[in-house]
mmJSON file of the N, C-alpha and C atoms, coordinates in Angstrom:
{"data_MODEL":{"atom_site":{
"group_PDB":["ATOM","ATOM","ATOM","ATOM","ATOM","ATOM","ATOM","ATOM","ATOM","ATOM","ATOM","ATOM","ATOM","ATOM","ATOM","ATOM","ATOM","ATOM","ATOM","ATOM","ATOM","ATOM","ATOM","ATOM","ATOM","ATOM","ATOM","ATOM","ATOM","ATOM","ATOM","ATOM","ATOM","ATOM","ATOM","ATOM","ATOM","ATOM","ATOM","ATOM","ATOM","ATOM","ATOM","ATOM","ATOM","ATOM","ATOM","ATOM","ATOM","ATOM","ATOM","ATOM","ATOM","ATOM","ATOM","ATOM","ATOM","ATOM","ATOM","ATOM","ATOM","ATOM","ATOM","ATOM","ATOM","ATOM","ATOM","ATOM","ATOM","ATOM","ATOM","ATOM","ATOM","ATOM","ATOM","ATOM","ATOM","ATOM","ATOM","ATOM","ATOM","ATOM","ATOM","ATOM","ATOM","ATOM","ATOM","ATOM","ATOM","ATOM","ATOM","ATOM","ATOM","ATOM","ATOM","ATOM","ATOM","ATOM","ATOM","ATOM","ATOM","ATOM","ATOM","ATOM","ATOM","ATOM","ATOM","ATOM","ATOM","ATOM","ATOM","ATOM","ATOM","ATOM","ATOM","ATOM","ATOM","ATOM","ATOM","ATOM","ATOM","ATOM","ATOM","ATOM","ATOM","ATOM","ATOM","ATOM","ATOM","ATOM","ATOM","ATOM","ATOM","ATOM","ATOM","ATOM","ATOM","ATOM","ATOM","ATOM","ATOM","ATOM","ATOM","ATOM","ATOM","ATOM","ATOM","ATOM","ATOM","ATOM","ATOM","ATOM","ATOM","ATOM","ATOM","ATOM","ATOM","ATOM","ATOM","ATOM","ATOM","ATOM","ATOM","ATOM","ATOM","ATOM","ATOM","ATOM","ATOM","ATOM","ATOM","ATOM","ATOM","ATOM","ATOM","ATOM","ATOM","ATOM","ATOM","ATOM","ATOM","ATOM","ATOM","ATOM","ATOM","ATOM","ATOM","ATOM","ATOM","ATOM","ATOM","ATOM","ATOM","ATOM","ATOM","ATOM","ATOM","ATOM","ATOM","ATOM","ATOM","ATOM","ATOM","ATOM","ATOM","ATOM","ATOM","ATOM","ATOM","ATOM","ATOM","ATOM","ATOM","ATOM","ATOM","ATOM"],
"id":[1,2,3,4,5,6,7,8,9,10,11,12,13,14,15,16,17,18,19,20,21,22,23,24,25,26,27,28,29,30,31,32,33,34,35,36,37,38,39,40,41,42,43,44,45,46,47,48,49,50,51,52,53,54,55,56,57,58,59,60,61,62,63,64,65,66,67,68,69,70,71,72,73,74,75,76,77,78,79,80,81,82,83,84,85,86,87,88,89,90,91,92,93,94,95,96,97,98,99,100,101,102,103,104,105,106,107,108,109,110,111,112,113,114,115,116,117,118,119,120,121,122,123,124,125,126,127,128,129,130,131,132,133,134,135,136,137,138,139,140,141,142,143,144,145,146,147,148,149,150,151,152,153,154,155,156,157,158,159,160,161,162,163,164,165,166,167,168,169,170,171,172,173,174,175,176,177,178,179,180,181,182,183,184,185,186,187,188,189,190,191,192,193,194,195,196,197,198,199,200,201,202,203,204,205,206,207,208,209,210,211,212,213,214,215,216],
"type_symbol":["N","C","C","N","C","C","N","C","C","N","C","C","N","C","C","N","C","C","N","C","C","N","C","C","N","C","C","N","C","C","N","C","C","N","C","C","N","C","C","N","C","C","N","C","C","N","C","C","N","C","C","N","C","C","N","C","C","N","C","C","N","C","C","N","C","C","N","C","C","N","C","C","N","C","C","N","C","C","N","C","C","N","C","C","N","C","C","N","C","C","N","C","C","N","C","C","N","C","C","N","C","C","N","C","C","N","C","C","N","C","C","N","C","C","N","C","C","N","C","C","N","C","C","N","C","C","N","C","C","N","C","C","N","C","C","N","C","C","N","C","C","N","C","C","N","C","C","N","C","C","N","C","C","N","C","C","N","C","C","N","C","C","N","C","C","N","C","C","N","C","C","N","C","C","N","C","C","N","C","C","N","C","C","N","C","C","N","C","C","N","C","C","N","C","C","N","C","C","N","C","C","N","C","C","N","C","C","N","C","C","N","C","C","N","C","C"],
"label_atom_id":["N","CA","C","N","CA","C","N","CA","C","N","CA","C","N","CA","C","N","CA","C","N","CA","C","N","CA","C","N","CA","C","N","CA","C","N","CA","C","N","CA","C","N","CA","C","N","CA","C","N","CA","C","N","CA","C","N","CA","C","N","CA","C","N","CA","C","N","CA","C","N","CA","C","N","CA","C","N","CA","C","N","CA","C","N","CA","C","N","CA","C","N","CA","C","N","CA","C","N","CA","C","N","CA","C","N","CA","C","N","CA","C","N","CA","C","N","CA","C","N","CA","C","N","CA","C","N","CA","C","N","CA","C","N","CA","C","N","CA","C","N","CA","C","N","CA","C","N","CA","C","N","CA","C","N","CA","C","N","CA","C","N","CA","C","N","CA","C","N","CA","C","N","CA","C","N","CA","C","N","CA","C","N","CA","C","N","CA","C","N","CA","C","N","CA","C","N","CA","C","N","CA","C","N","CA","C","N","CA","C","N","CA","C","N","CA","C","N","CA","C","N","CA","C","N","CA","C","N","CA","C","N","CA","C","N","CA","C","N","CA","C","N","CA","C","N","CA","C","N","CA","C"],
"label_alt_id":[null,null,null,null,null,null,null,null,null,null,null,null,null,null,null,null,null,null,null,null,null,null,null,null,null,null,null,null,null,null,null,null,null,null,null,null,null,null,null,null,null,null,null,null,null,null,null,null,null,null,null,null,null,null,null,null,null,null,null,null,null,null,null,null,null,null,null,null,null,null,null,null,null,null,null,null,null,null,null,null,null,null,null,null,null,null,null,null,null,null,null,null,null,null,null,null,null,null,null,null,null,null,null,null,null,null,null,null,null,null,null,null,null,null,null,null,null,null,null,null,null,null,null,null,null,null,null,null,null,null,null,null,null,null,null,null,null,null,null,null,null,null,null,null,null,null,null,null,null,null,null,null,null,null,null,null,null,null,null,null,null,null,null,null,null,null,null,null,null,null,null,null,null,null,null,null,null,null,null,null,null,null,null,null,null,null,null,null,null,null,null,null,null,null,null,null,null,null,null,null,null,null,null,null,null,null,null,null,null,null,null,null,null,null,null,null],
"label_comp_id":["UNK","UNK","UNK","UNK","UNK","UNK","UNK","UNK","UNK","UNK","UNK","UNK","UNK","UNK","UNK","UNK","UNK","UNK","UNK","UNK","UNK","UNK","UNK","UNK","UNK","UNK","UNK","UNK","UNK","UNK","UNK","UNK","UNK","UNK","UNK","UNK","UNK","UNK","UNK","UNK","UNK","UNK","UNK","UNK","UNK","UNK","UNK","UNK","UNK","UNK","UNK","UNK","UNK","UNK","UNK","UNK","UNK","UNK","UNK","UNK","UNK","UNK","UNK","UNK","UNK","UNK","UNK","UNK","UNK","UNK","UNK","UNK","UNK","UNK","UNK","UNK","UNK","UNK","UNK","UNK","UNK","UNK","UNK","UNK","UNK","UNK","UNK","UNK","UNK","UNK","UNK","UNK","UNK","UNK","UNK","UNK","UNK","UNK","UNK","UNK","UNK","UNK","UNK","UNK","UNK","UNK","UNK","UNK","UNK","UNK","UNK","UNK","UNK","UNK","UNK","UNK","UNK","UNK","UNK","UNK","UNK","UNK","UNK","UNK","UNK","UNK","UNK","UNK","UNK","UNK","UNK","UNK","UNK","UNK","UNK","UNK","UNK","UNK","UNK","UNK","UNK","UNK","UNK","UNK","UNK","UNK","UNK","UNK","UNK","UNK","UNK","UNK","UNK","UNK","UNK","UNK","UNK","UNK","UNK","UNK","UNK","UNK","UNK","UNK","UNK","UNK","UNK","UNK","UNK","UNK","UNK","UNK","UNK","UNK","UNK","UNK","UNK","UNK","UNK","UNK","UNK","UNK","UNK","UNK","UNK","UNK","UNK","UNK","UNK","UNK","UNK","UNK","UNK","UNK","UNK","UNK","UNK","UNK","UNK","UNK","UNK","UNK","UNK","UNK","UNK","UNK","UNK","UNK","UNK","UNK","UNK","UNK","UNK","UNK","UNK","UNK"],
"label_asym_id":["A","A","A","A","A","A","A","A","A","A","A","A","A","A","A","A","A","A","A","A","A","A","A","A","A","A","A","A","A","A","A","A","A","A","A","A","A","A","A","A","A","A","A","A","A","A","A","A","A","A","A","A","A","A","A","A","A","A","A","A","A","A","A","A","A","A","A","A","A","A","A","A","A","A","A","A","A","A","A","A","A","A","A","A","A","A","A","A","A","A","A","A","A","A","A","A","A","A","A","A","A","A","A","A","A","A","A","A","A","A","A","A","A","A","A","A","A","A","A","A","A","A","A","A","A","A","A","A","A","A","A","A","A","A","A","A","A","A","A","A","A","A","A","A","A","A","A","A","A","A","A","A","A","A","A","A","A","A","A","A","A","A","A","A","A","A","A","A","A","A","A","A","A","A","A","A","A","A","A","A","A","A","A","A","A","A","A","A","A","A","A","A","A","A","A","A","A","A","A","A","A","A","A","A","A","A","A","A","A","A","A","A","A","A","A","A"],
"label_entity_id":["1","1","1","1","1","1","1","1","1","1","1","1","1","1","1","1","1","1","1","1","1","1","1","1","1","1","1","1","1","1","1","1","1","1","1","1","1","1","1","1","1","1","1","1","1","1","1","1","1","1","1","1","1","1","1","1","1","1","1","1","1","1","1","1","1","1","1","1","1","1","1","1","1","1","1","1","1","1","1","1","1","1","1","1","1","1","1","1","1","1","1","1","1","1","1","1","1","1","1","1","1","1","1","1","1","1","1","1","1","1","1","1","1","1","1","1","1","1","1","1","1","1","1","1","1","1","1","1","1","1","1","1","1","1","1","1","1","1","1","1","1","1","1","1","1","1","1","1","1","1","1","1","1","1","1","1","1","1","1","1","1","1","1","1","1","1","1","1","1","1","1","1","1","1","1","1","1","1","1","1","1","1","1","1","1","1","1","1","1","1","1","1","1","1","1","1","1","1","1","1","1","1","1","1","1","1","1","1","1","1","1","1","1","1","1","1"],
"label_seq_id":[1,1,1,2,2,2,3,3,3,4,4,4,5,5,5,6,6,6,7,7,7,8,8,8,9,9,9,10,10,10,11,11,11,12,12,12,13,13,13,14,14,14,15,15,15,16,16,16,17,17,17,18,18,18,19,19,19,20,20,20,21,21,21,22,22,22,23,23,23,24,24,24,25,25,25,26,26,26,27,27,27,28,28,28,29,29,29,30,30,30,31,31,31,32,32,32,33,33,33,34,34,34,35,35,35,36,36,36,37,37,37,38,38,38,39,39,39,40,40,40,41,41,41,42,42,42,43,43,43,44,44,44,45,45,45,46,46,46,47,47,47,48,48,48,49,49,49,50,50,50,51,51,51,52,52,52,53,53,53,54,54,54,55,55,55,56,56,56,57,57,57,58,58,58,59,59,59,60,60,60,61,61,61,62,62,62,63,63,63,64,64,64,65,65,65,66,66,66,67,67,67,68,68,68,69,69,69,70,70,70,71,71,71,72,72,72],
"pdbx_PDB_ins_code":[null,null,null,null,null,null,null,null,null,null,null,null,null,null,null,null,null,null,null,null,null,null,null,null,null,null,null,null,null,null,null,null,null,null,null,null,null,null,null,null,null,null,null,null,null,null,null,null,null,null,null,null,null,null,null,null,null,null,null,null,null,null,null,null,null,null,null,null,null,null,null,null,null,null,null,null,null,null,null,null,null,null,null,null,null,null,null,null,null,null,null,null,null,null,null,null,null,null,null,null,null,null,null,null,null,null,null,null,null,null,null,null,null,null,null,null,null,null,null,null,null,null,null,null,null,null,null,null,null,null,null,null,null,null,null,null,null,null,null,null,null,null,null,null,null,null,null,null,null,null,null,null,null,null,null,null,null,null,null,null,null,null,null,null,null,null,null,null,null,null,null,null,null,null,null,null,null,null,null,null,null,null,null,null,null,null,null,null,null,null,null,null,null,null,null,null,null,null,null,null,null,null,null,null,null,null,null,null,null,null,null,null,null,null,null,null],
"Cartn_x":[-5.391,-6.727,-6.864,-7.962,-8.211,-9.011,-8.516,-9.226,-9.91,-11.208,-11.949,-11.691,-11.683,-11.474,-12.631,-12.326,-13.349,-14.426,-15.62,-16.726,-16.377,-15.564,-15.196,-14.397,-13.563,-12.798,-13.715,-14.696,-15.64,-16.515,-16.936,-17.696,-16.852,-15.591,-14.679,-14.517,-14.309,-14.167,-15.422,-16.58,-17.831,-18.06,-17.771,-17.952,-16.981,-15.749,-14.765,-15.177,-15.639,-16.068,-17.266,-18.25,-19.441,-19.076,-18.236,-17.822,-17.035,-16.127,-15.34,-16.243,-17.194,-18.13,-18.943,-19.515,-20.325,-19.467,-18.308,-17.44,-17.007,-16.535,-16.046,-17.184,-18.38,-19.507,-19.949,-19.944,-20.283,-19.273,-18.0,-16.956,-17.111,-17.352,-17.498,-18.73,-19.821,-21.023,-20.755,-20.054,-19.739,-18.782,-17.873,-16.897,-17.433,-18.503,-18.966,-19.297,-19.887,-20.13,-18.831,-17.821,-16.552,-15.727,-15.763,-14.881,-15.575,-16.734,-17.437,-16.569,-16.377,-15.569,-14.08,-13.653,-12.239,-11.877,-10.618,-10.205,-10.273,-10.375,-10.53,-9.372,-8.158,-7.009,-7.089,-7.629,-7.729,-8.82,-9.932,-10.994,-10.496,-9.782,-9.226,-8.215,-7.424,-6.449,-7.125,-8.298,-9.044,-9.773,-10.146,-10.951,-10.114,-8.89,-8.09,-7.757,-7.304,-6.98,-8.148,-9.355,-10.435,-10.845,-10.679,-11.015,-10.073,-8.792,-7.832,-8.093,-8.324,-8.617,-9.891,-10.923,-12.173,-12.023,-11.234,-11.016,-10.261,-9.216,-8.371,-9.085,-9.82,-10.391,-11.864,-12.582,-14.011,-14.323,-14.088,-14.514,-13.752,-12.438,-11.639,-11.964,-12.025,-12.389,-13.8,-14.754,-16.113,-16.17,-15.506,-15.501,-14.796,-13.71,-12.97,-13.826,-14.557,-15.407,-16.584,-17.184,-18.362,-18.01,-16.791,-16.411,-15.725,-15.538,-14.863,-15.641,-14.942,-15.648,-16.613,-17.774,-18.8,-18.537,-18.713,-18.586,-19.832,-19.659,-20.801,-21.246],
"Cartn_y":[-100.055,-99.763,-98.266,-97.69,-96.256,-96.038,-95.121,-94.763,-93.432,-93.4,-92.15,-91.325,-90.003,-89.173,-89.34,-89.107,-89.204,-88.152,-88.43,-87.486,-86.11,-86.066,-84.761,-83.937,-84.6,-83.891,-83.368,-84.172,-83.731,-82.584,-82.65,-81.544,-80.28,-80.421,-79.28,-78.659,-79.48,-78.989,-78.249,-78.82,-78.181,-76.863,-76.847,-75.612,-74.519,-74.899,-73.918,-73.348,-74.215,-73.741,-72.807,-73.192,-72.357,-71.033,-71.1,-69.882,-68.942,-69.481,-68.644,-67.996,-68.758,-68.233,-67.067,-67.269,-66.215,-65.005,-65.238,-64.135,-63.287,-63.907,-63.123,-62.375,-62.971,-62.258,-61.068,-61.218,-60.09,-58.959,-59.308,-58.29,-57.585,-58.346,-57.731,-56.835,-57.229,-56.387,-55.091,-55.197,-53.997,-53.068,-53.633,-52.821,-52.29,-52.868,-52.504,-51.025,-50.34,-48.901,-48.092,-48.505,-47.773,-48.11,-49.368,-49.832,-49.942,-49.357,-49.411,-48.761,-49.485,-48.967,-49.213,-49.743,-50.055,-51.314,-51.474,-52.744,-53.883,-55.092,-56.26,-56.374,-56.11,-56.266,-55.305,-54.112,-53.134,-53.534,-54.047,-54.523,-55.697,-56.604,-57.754,-57.315,-56.313,-55.78,-55.267,-54.688,-54.2,-55.315,-56.376,-57.44,-58.481,-58.691,-59.779,-59.576,-58.423,-58.303,-58.618,-58.055,-58.443,-59.911,-60.464,-61.866,-62.765,-62.472,-63.284,-63.176,-61.976,-61.791,-62.536,-62.437,-63.134,-64.644,-65.149,-66.599,-67.093,-66.38,-66.824,-66.695,-65.61,-65.338,-65.679,-65.949,-66.261,-67.625,-67.776,-68.99,-70.217,-70.15,-71.302,-71.771,-70.896,-71.381,-71.97,-71.35,-71.896,-73.26,-73.391,-74.668,-75.743,-75.368,-76.335,-76.834,-75.932,-76.316,-77.17,-76.822,-77.562,-78.908,-79.048,-80.283,-81.29,-80.952,-81.866,-83.178,-84.301,-85.576,-85.567,-86.091,-86.122,-87.273,-86.99,-88.044,-88.919,-90.206,-91.11,-91.558],
"Cartn_z":[-35.386,-34.901,-34.642,-35.074,-34.915,-33.642,-32.801,-31.573,-31.773,-31.528,-31.617,-30.371,-30.512,-29.323,-28.33,-27.088,-26.047,-26.294,-25.783,-25.946,-25.4,-24.352,-23.79,-24.801,-25.599,-26.623,-27.727,-28.106,-29.129,-28.623,-27.354,-26.759,-26.735,-26.338,-26.28,-27.668,-28.677,-30.042,-30.49,-30.261,-30.65,-29.931,-28.638,-27.865,-28.308,-28.606,-29.079,-30.433,-31.325,-32.645,-32.527,-31.735,-31.551,-30.879,-29.851,-29.145,-30.036,-30.84,-31.752,-32.798,-33.314,-34.323,-33.765,-32.597,-31.983,-31.655,-31.067,-30.657,-31.848,-32.914,-34.049,-34.725,-34.779,-35.388,-34.548,-33.226,-32.353,-32.523,-32.569,-32.742,-34.082,-35.145,-36.465,-36.542,-35.901,-35.894,-35.132,-34.005,-33.227,-33.966,-34.75,-35.483,-36.81,-37.331,-38.674,-38.853,-37.868,-38.099,-38.217,-37.487,-37.497,-38.731,-39.148,-40.215,-41.575,-41.727,-43.017,-44.098,-45.178,-46.276,-46.141,-45.014,-44.831,-45.611,-45.981,-46.605,-45.581,-46.094,-45.223,-44.239,-44.685,-43.794,-42.609,-42.819,-41.729,-40.733,-41.251,-40.37,-39.532,-40.184,-39.475,-38.417,-38.743,-37.789,-36.526,-36.668,-35.503,-34.765,-35.476,-34.871,-34.137,-34.545,-33.969,-32.489,-32.033,-30.597,-29.657,-29.875,-28.961,-29.126,-30.323,-30.526,-29.718,-29.736,-28.991,-27.489,-27.009,-25.582,-25.202,-26.029,-25.753,-25.79,-26.719,-26.797,-25.559,-25.175,-24.062,-22.718,-22.517,-21.197,-21.045,-22.147,-22.05,-22.649,-23.928,-24.631,-24.142,-24.08,-23.667,-22.248,-21.246,-19.91,-19.836,-20.538,-20.531,-21.216,-22.333,-23.047,-22.228,-21.579,-20.76,-19.593,-18.97,-17.832,-18.28,-19.424,-19.905,-20.524,-21.056,-21.754,-20.856,-19.602,-18.683,-18.604,-18.497,-18.389,-17.201,-17.425,-16.383,-15.406,-14.121,-13.106,-13.154,-12.98,-13.041,-11.695],
"occupancy":[1.0,1.0,1.0,1.0,1.0,1.0,1.0,1.0,1.0,1.0,1.0,1.0,1.0,1.0,1.0,1.0,1.0,1.0,1.0,1.0,1.0,1.0,1.0,1.0,1.0,1.0,1.0,1.0,1.0,1.0,1.0,1.0,1.0,1.0,1.0,1.0,1.0,1.0,1.0,1.0,1.0,1.0,1.0,1.0,1.0,1.0,1.0,1.0,1.0,1.0,1.0,1.0,1.0,1.0,1.0,1.0,1.0,1.0,1.0,1.0,1.0,1.0,1.0,1.0,1.0,1.0,1.0,1.0,1.0,1.0,1.0,1.0,1.0,1.0,1.0,1.0,1.0,1.0,1.0,1.0,1.0,1.0,1.0,1.0,1.0,1.0,1.0,1.0,1.0,1.0,1.0,1.0,1.0,1.0,1.0,1.0,1.0,1.0,1.0,1.0,1.0,1.0,1.0,1.0,1.0,1.0,1.0,1.0,1.0,1.0,1.0,1.0,1.0,1.0,1.0,1.0,1.0,1.0,1.0,1.0,1.0,1.0,1.0,1.0,1.0,1.0,1.0,1.0,1.0,1.0,1.0,1.0,1.0,1.0,1.0,1.0,1.0,1.0,1.0,1.0,1.0,1.0,1.0,1.0,1.0,1.0,1.0,1.0,1.0,1.0,1.0,1.0,1.0,1.0,1.0,1.0,1.0,1.0,1.0,1.0,1.0,1.0,1.0,1.0,1.0,1.0,1.0,1.0,1.0,1.0,1.0,1.0,1.0,1.0,1.0,1.0,1.0,1.0,1.0,1.0,1.0,1.0,1.0,1.0,1.0,1.0,1.0,1.0,1.0,1.0,1.0,1.0,1.0,1.0,1.0,1.0,1.0,1.0,1.0,1.0,1.0,1.0,1.0,1.0,1.0,1.0,1.0,1.0,1.0,1.0,1.0,1.0,1.0,1.0,1.0,1.0],
"B_iso_or_equiv":[0.0,0.0,0.0,0.0,0.0,0.0,0.0,0.0,0.0,0.0,0.0,0.0,0.0,0.0,0.0,0.0,0.0,0.0,0.0,0.0,0.0,0.0,0.0,0.0,0.0,0.0,0.0,0.0,0.0,0.0,0.0,0.0,0.0,0.0,0.0,0.0,0.0,0.0,0.0,0.0,0.0,0.0,0.0,0.0,0.0,0.0,0.0,0.0,0.0,0.0,0.0,0.0,0.0,0.0,0.0,0.0,0.0,0.0,0.0,0.0,0.0,0.0,0.0,0.0,0.0,0.0,0.0,0.0,0.0,0.0,0.0,0.0,0.0,0.0,0.0,0.0,0.0,0.0,0.0,0.0,0.0,0.0,0.0,0.0,0.0,0.0,0.0,0.0,0.0,0.0,0.0,0.0,0.0,0.0,0.0,0.0,0.0,0.0,0.0,0.0,0.0,0.0,0.0,0.0,0.0,0.0,0.0,0.0,0.0,0.0,0.0,0.0,0.0,0.0,0.0,0.0,0.0,0.0,0.0,0.0,0.0,0.0,0.0,0.0,0.0,0.0,0.0,0.0,0.0,0.0,0.0,0.0,0.0,0.0,0.0,0.0,0.0,0.0,0.0,0.0,0.0,0.0,0.0,0.0,0.0,0.0,0.0,0.0,0.0,0.0,0.0,0.0,0.0,0.0,0.0,0.0,0.0,0.0,0.0,0.0,0.0,0.0,0.0,0.0,0.0,0.0,0.0,0.0,0.0,0.0,0.0,0.0,0.0,0.0,0.0,0.0,0.0,0.0,0.0,0.0,0.0,0.0,0.0,0.0,0.0,0.0,0.0,0.0,0.0,0.0,0.0,0.0,0.0,0.0,0.0,0.0,0.0,0.0,0.0,0.0,0.0,0.0,0.0,0.0,0.0,0.0,0.0,0.0,0.0,0.0,0.0,0.0,0.0,0.0,0.0,0.0],
"pdbx_formal_charge":[null,null,null,null,null,null,null,null,null,null,null,null,null,null,null,null,null,null,null,null,null,null,null,null,null,null,null,null,null,null,null,null,null,null,null,null,null,null,null,null,null,null,null,null,null,null,null,null,null,null,null,null,null,null,null,null,null,null,null,null,null,null,null,null,null,null,null,null,null,null,null,null,null,null,null,null,null,null,null,null,null,null,null,null,null,null,null,null,null,null,null,null,null,null,null,null,null,null,null,null,null,null,null,null,null,null,null,null,null,null,null,null,null,null,null,null,null,null,null,null,null,null,null,null,null,null,null,null,null,null,null,null,null,null,null,null,null,null,null,null,null,null,null,null,null,null,null,null,null,null,null,null,null,null,null,null,null,null,null,null,null,null,null,null,null,null,null,null,null,null,null,null,null,null,null,null,null,null,null,null,null,null,null,null,null,null,null,null,null,null,null,null,null,null,null,null,null,null,null,null,null,null,null,null,null,null,null,null,null,null,null,null,null,null,null,null],
"auth_seq_id":[1,1,1,2,2,2,3,3,3,4,4,4,5,5,5,6,6,6,7,7,7,8,8,8,9,9,9,10,10,10,11,11,11,12,12,12,13,13,13,14,14,14,15,15,15,16,16,16,17,17,17,18,18,18,19,19,19,20,20,20,21,21,21,22,22,22,23,23,23,24,24,24,25,25,25,26,26,26,27,27,27,28,28,28,29,29,29,30,30,30,31,31,31,32,32,32,33,33,33,34,34,34,35,35,35,36,36,36,37,37,37,38,38,38,39,39,39,40,40,40,41,41,41,42,42,42,43,43,43,44,44,44,45,45,45,46,46,46,47,47,47,48,48,48,49,49,49,50,50,50,51,51,51,52,52,52,53,53,53,54,54,54,55,55,55,56,56,56,57,57,57,58,58,58,59,59,59,60,60,60,61,61,61,62,62,62,63,63,63,64,64,64,65,65,65,66,66,66,67,67,67,68,68,68,69,69,69,70,70,70,71,71,71,72,72,72],
"auth_comp_id":["UNK","UNK","UNK","UNK","UNK","UNK","UNK","UNK","UNK","UNK","UNK","UNK","UNK","UNK","UNK","UNK","UNK","UNK","UNK","UNK","UNK","UNK","UNK","UNK","UNK","UNK","UNK","UNK","UNK","UNK","UNK","UNK","UNK","UNK","UNK","UNK","UNK","UNK","UNK","UNK","UNK","UNK","UNK","UNK","UNK","UNK","UNK","UNK","UNK","UNK","UNK","UNK","UNK","UNK","UNK","UNK","UNK","UNK","UNK","UNK","UNK","UNK","UNK","UNK","UNK","UNK","UNK","UNK","UNK","UNK","UNK","UNK","UNK","UNK","UNK","UNK","UNK","UNK","UNK","UNK","UNK","UNK","UNK","UNK","UNK","UNK","UNK","UNK","UNK","UNK","UNK","UNK","UNK","UNK","UNK","UNK","UNK","UNK","UNK","UNK","UNK","UNK","UNK","UNK","UNK","UNK","UNK","UNK","UNK","UNK","UNK","UNK","UNK","UNK","UNK","UNK","UNK","UNK","UNK","UNK","UNK","UNK","UNK","UNK","UNK","UNK","UNK","UNK","UNK","UNK","UNK","UNK","UNK","UNK","UNK","UNK","UNK","UNK","UNK","UNK","UNK","UNK","UNK","UNK","UNK","UNK","UNK","UNK","UNK","UNK","UNK","UNK","UNK","UNK","UNK","UNK","UNK","UNK","UNK","UNK","UNK","UNK","UNK","UNK","UNK","UNK","UNK","UNK","UNK","UNK","UNK","UNK","UNK","UNK","UNK","UNK","UNK","UNK","UNK","UNK","UNK","UNK","UNK","UNK","UNK","UNK","UNK","UNK","UNK","UNK","UNK","UNK","UNK","UNK","UNK","UNK","UNK","UNK","UNK","UNK","UNK","UNK","UNK","UNK","UNK","UNK","UNK","UNK","UNK","UNK","UNK","UNK","UNK","UNK","UNK","UNK"],
"auth_asym_id":["A","A","A","A","A","A","A","A","A","A","A","A","A","A","A","A","A","A","A","A","A","A","A","A","A","A","A","A","A","A","A","A","A","A","A","A","A","A","A","A","A","A","A","A","A","A","A","A","A","A","A","A","A","A","A","A","A","A","A","A","A","A","A","A","A","A","A","A","A","A","A","A","A","A","A","A","A","A","A","A","A","A","A","A","A","A","A","A","A","A","A","A","A","A","A","A","A","A","A","A","A","A","A","A","A","A","A","A","A","A","A","A","A","A","A","A","A","A","A","A","A","A","A","A","A","A","A","A","A","A","A","A","A","A","A","A","A","A","A","A","A","A","A","A","A","A","A","A","A","A","A","A","A","A","A","A","A","A","A","A","A","A","A","A","A","A","A","A","A","A","A","A","A","A","A","A","A","A","A","A","A","A","A","A","A","A","A","A","A","A","A","A","A","A","A","A","A","A","A","A","A","A","A","A","A","A","A","A","A","A","A","A","A","A","A","A"],
"auth_atom_id":["N","CA","C","N","CA","C","N","CA","C","N","CA","C","N","CA","C","N","CA","C","N","CA","C","N","CA","C","N","CA","C","N","CA","C","N","CA","C","N","CA","C","N","CA","C","N","CA","C","N","CA","C","N","CA","C","N","CA","C","N","CA","C","N","CA","C","N","CA","C","N","CA","C","N","CA","C","N","CA","C","N","CA","C","N","CA","C","N","CA","C","N","CA","C","N","CA","C","N","CA","C","N","CA","C","N","CA","C","N","CA","C","N","CA","C","N","CA","C","N","CA","C","N","CA","C","N","CA","C","N","CA","C","N","CA","C","N","CA","C","N","CA","C","N","CA","C","N","CA","C","N","CA","C","N","CA","C","N","CA","C","N","CA","C","N","CA","C","N","CA","C","N","CA","C","N","CA","C","N","CA","C","N","CA","C","N","CA","C","N","CA","C","N","CA","C","N","CA","C","N","CA","C","N","CA","C","N","CA","C","N","CA","C","N","CA","C","N","CA","C","N","CA","C","N","CA","C","N","CA","C","N","CA","C","N","CA","C","N","CA","C","N","CA","C","N","CA","C","N","CA","C"],
"pdbx_PDB_model_num":[1,1,1,1,1,1,1,1,1,1,1,1,1,1,1,1,1,1,1,1,1,1,1,1,1,1,1,1,1,1,1,1,1,1,1,1,1,1,1,1,1,1,1,1,1,1,1,1,1,1,1,1,1,1,1,1,1,1,1,1,1,1,1,1,1,1,1,1,1,1,1,1,1,1,1,1,1,1,1,1,1,1,1,1,1,1,1,1,1,1,1,1,1,1,1,1,1,1,1,1,1,1,1,1,1,1,1,1,1,1,1,1,1,1,1,1,1,1,1,1,1,1,1,1,1,1,1,1,1,1,1,1,1,1,1,1,1,1,1,1,1,1,1,1,1,1,1,1,1,1,1,1,1,1,1,1,1,1,1,1,1,1,1,1,1,1,1,1,1,1,1,1,1,1,1,1,1,1,1,1,1,1,1,1,1,1,1,1,1,1,1,1,1,1,1,1,1,1,1,1,1,1,1,1,1,1,1,1,1,1,1,1,1,1,1,1]
}}}
């Protein structure tokens, strides 16, 4: 028998995906004036550190708080 994940897990997954998408796009937009014409690997090298910090300290805590099972 297949058990579907709890709604809290699906909310958490959706929030993490949305948060990661927004965060990486904001970082890339902010870096684009500086990294215009750079190779992809160099742009990625500049984008990854702030992305990891943002995921660990902003997106993950917010998603964890919002996806917690609701009390009835």
